[in-house]
N, C-alpha and C positions, 0 to 999 in steps of 0.2 A: 342379396346377403341373405341367410338360410333365418327360418325361427326355431323357436327352442324352443320345446314342449317338453318337459321334466314330466318325468311319471313315474309311480310307486303303483306296484301289486303286494299280494302277500298269497302268499303259501292255502288256503283254507277258504280263499273264495276265486269265479273268476272275474277273472281280467276285464272290463273294456270303457273303449274307449271312440268317443269319432273327432272325425275333422271335418269339414263342407277346405275342398280346394275350389282354386279361384278361376279356374277351366277343369279340362275333358280329362279327364285320367283311361277310363276302363277301356280302349285300346289298349292300352301298351302292362305288362308287369308291371303288377308292386313286387319287391323285397325291403324286408329289412329282418337286421340283423344285436343279437347282444352280444359286447365283448366285454369284459371287463377291463383291459385296454381297447379303443380302435390298431392298434401296433400288435394285439396280443389272437392268434391267430385262435383260438379255438373257438369257437360259437354259443351259445351256452343256449339261447333259443331263435328261429326260425319263421319268420312269417311271410306268406309268397299269399296271392290268391292263392294258389295248384293247392298248396296245403287245407285252405279252408281258413286259416287267426288271418287272414285278411280280402275284403272284400267292400262291393260299394252299392252305397244305398242310391238309389232315384238314378243308373247309371242311362245315360245318354241324354242327362242334362244339363243344361246351364248349370257347374256347383252343385256338382256332385259331390257323395260324400262320405270319403275313405275312413269302412271302422277296422280298429285293428279287438279280435277276439281274439285271447289266450284262458284253458280252462284250468279246471284247477291238475291235472294230471299232470301236464305242462308246465306249469307252477313249480310243483315239485321238483321238475327238475334242477331246479336255479338255490343254486345256494345264497346264501343271504348274503348282502351289498351291491353295491351301483355299478354299476353294466354303461358305458358309452351302445350307440343307438344311432339309427340317421332308416328318414325311411328314405327309398330311393324308386324315381320312373320312370324306367329304364324306355325307350323308343323303340319298334317291334322291329325285328332283327336286333340292334342292342349296341345303336349303331352314336345311339345317346346318354347321357344320364340326365337324370335333377333331384335335386334332393329338395322335396317334397316336404320332410322338418327333420327334428337332430332332437339331443340331450341324454337325461340326463337316467333313468329308466333304474330305482330302486326297489330293490324284493326282500318283501320283509318275511322273516318268519311268522304264522299265526299261531295260536294262542290256542285252534281248535290245528286238531289234530288225523291221522284217517287212519283210520286201521289195515292194516293188511290187506287186502283181498273184497272195500265196500264200496271201491272208486266203482 
């Protein structure tokens, strides 16, 4: 059974979310994508450990915490609205995929706007 966690982000402030896990995930690749609908090929935001948007707090210790951090420059690329997302852990070698959680990510355009070149 999937864990449903709905998220809300704003275009004028960094997004940060942390969630403890019940098992060790630090040895495996983590991957998250935001799409308008699951069948849509357009990926509006992609987060991985390689691109620095996903990290592990207390790696190697039982009960590791997955942290998602998306700074404003990445959020400015999103159109306001709802996106489906899921955070997937792949086994080393990619032979098995485990969903850690999924939900709806709502992005809202914040009242503070950034003039060009100020970020």
